[in-house]
C-alpha positions as a printed Julia matrix, in Angstrom:
88×3 Matrix{Float64}:
 -28.04   16.16  -21.85
 -30.4    18.22  -19.74
 -29.14   20.65  -17.14
 -30.46   18.48  -14.29
 -28.75   15.41  -15.75
 -25.45   17.26  -15.92
 -25.8    18.4   -12.31
 -26.55   14.85  -11.21
 -23.51   13.56  -13.09
 -21.29   16.19  -11.49
 -22.62   15.29   -8.05
 -21.83   11.59   -8.63
 -18.26   12.47   -9.65
 -17.86   14.61   -6.54
 -19.22   11.9    -4.24
 -16.91    9.35   -5.88
 -13.88   11.5    -5.12
 -14.96   11.95   -1.51
 -15.47    8.21   -0.89
 -12.45    6.99   -2.85
 -10.13    4.62   -0.93
  -7.51    6.57    0.96
  -9.36    9.85    0.59
  -9.58   11.85    3.78
 -11.63   14.66    2.33
 -10.62   17.62    0.26
  -6.96   18.54    0.55
  -6.08   15.49    2.67
  -4.77   13.44   -0.23
  -1.74   15.7    -0.78
  -0.25   14.9     2.63
  -0.55   11.16    2.03
   1.06   11.4    -1.41
   3.94   13.45    0.02
   4.56   10.92    2.79
   4.56    8.05    0.28
   6.92    9.95   -1.98
   9.31   10.62    0.89
   9.11    6.98    1.98
   9.94    5.84   -1.58
  12.99    8.13   -1.59
  14.16    6.74    1.77
  13.68    3.17    0.55
  15.62    3.88   -2.65
  18.45    5.42   -0.65
  18.64    2.19    1.37
  18.73    0.12   -1.83
  15.26   -1.34   -1.25
  13.23   -2.38   -4.29
   9.5    -3.23   -4.23
   9.02   -6.88   -5.15
   5.49   -8.24   -5.5
   4.81  -11.96   -5.47
   1.67  -14.06   -5.27
   1.71  -16.57   -2.44
  -0.72  -19.12   -1.06
  -2.9   -17.63    1.69
  -1.84  -20.26    4.23
   1.83  -19.46    3.6
   1.19  -15.74    4.06
  -0.57  -16.44    7.37
   2.44  -18.5     8.51
   4.78  -15.66    7.58
   2.64  -13.11    9.4
   2.43  -15.31   12.51
   6.2   -15.88   12.49
   6.87  -12.15   12.1
   4.53  -11.38   14.98
   6.12  -14.08   17.17
   9.6   -12.7    16.46
   8.42   -9.12   16.86
   9.86   -8.22   13.48
   8.64   -6.61   10.29
   7.18   -8.88    7.59
   9.54   -7.34    5.02
  12.59   -8.06    7.18
  11.44  -11.61    7.95
  10.89  -12.35    4.26
  14.29  -10.91    3.35
  15.96  -13.04    6.06
  14.2   -16.2     4.91
  15.09  -15.58    1.25
  18.72  -14.89    2.16
  18.95  -18.11    4.18
  17.2   -20.1     1.45
  19.45  -18.81   -1.3
  22.63  -19.36    0.74
  22.01  -23.02    1.39
């Protein structure tokens, strides 16, 4: 590869890192990762476990609207609904 081709390739890699989702520029990514890591530790201490499911879009909209109407968190609303559903 020619020297100019290598420089162009390096520039593309650099631009990709700068425009990556969640990137706030150079050095900004460390603060976000630390906050996420601390949040994971807090969640684990509370006994919370991430649980991904695929739901119909209309159902998700209903859940979001209900959470907003109740002024609660979507996670808390979903946990409450699952608890009630499993109890009865």
